[in-house]
N, C-alpha and C positions, 0 to 999 in steps of 0.2 A: 592382852594388856601384854608390851612388857616389860620391862623389870628393870631394863637396862636407863640408865641414867640417861635421861636428856638434855642436853646442852642446847642455852638460846643460841638463836638466829644469827643472832649479833655473832658469835663468839667465830662461826663460818667467815662471813665475810667481811669481818673483825681484824685489821694488822693488831702487833704490837706497840706499843709506841716508843721510838722513840724521838734521840735529842734532836733536834735542828740543826741544821750543818752550818756551816760558821757562816759568815754571809757579811755583804759587807755594806754601809748605805752611800749612796751618791755622794754626800758630803760628810765627813763627821760631825758628828752631832752629839750633846749634851742628853745629862740622863734627863732632867726635865722636858728635853724637845719630846727626847721619846717614850717619854708618860705620855705628853697631851697629842701625842698619836693616836697613841692606846687607847686611852678615854676619846678621843674624836672616830678612833673606830668600831669601839663597840657601843658609841652611842646611838653613831646611826645605821650600824650593822643589820640592825631586827629590820630597819625598813627597806626593805629589800630582797627581804623574802625571809620566809624557814620562820619555827615556830621560838618566841620569845627564851621559852621556858629550856632550851637546847640554845640556845646564843650564850643564858647565860650561864648552860654545863661548860658549854663551850669555854670562855671568859676565867674559871674558875678553874676546869682542867689546863689553861696556855697558863693560868699564875700561879700554878702548884707545883711539887715535887715529881716525878714520873709515876710511881707508884699510888701516888693518892689522886694524877691528872687517867691512869689506867682504870684503876676504878669507879669516877667522876664519869666519864663519857662509857663503861658499860652498864652504871647503875640507868645512865638516861636512855642508854639501847640509843647512843650513837652509832654510824656505822663508819669504822677511819680507811680511807681511802689509801690514801701519803702515810705512813708512819711517823712522820711529824707534825701530824695532823694542819697543814694546808687546806687539804680536803676531807673533806666529813660530810657526811650524808644521816638523817632519820630516817627513823624507820617507814616513813614518810614520800620516800626519794630525793624529798628536800638538800636542794646543794647550799655546804656552809663551805666557803675558803677564809680561811689564814693566808693575813698577810705575815709574812714572816717576824717581823719588829713585833708585835702580836703573843710571837713563838718566847723569841730570843733576843740576846743583845746582838746589835754589832759588832764585829772586829775592829771597827776606829770608833766605838763612843767614848768620849771626852770626859774622862773622870773630872771629876775636883778636888785640886791641893796632886 
């Protein structure tokens, strides 16, 4: 038995998280509309496959700052294929695709006031 520290398999395949690149929605939207789009996505996402626990972890990571998001995906065993979290896999190989609008705000977001 080697005494070298063993690293979890996830670290080999998973990328370090990075902020989503700036993006523009097809039309300017308000924060309220963005929130509604996000809620609808998270409500329906588990119905497209994958494990509910992973979807819950992805949502928590998407709504957290980067260091916390990294901790969440690492502890949930999520393999991050795209550093901005738009494409992830769980340890069983199930695919999880996240739209940019759940990860960051568009450049054309209408701010009240």
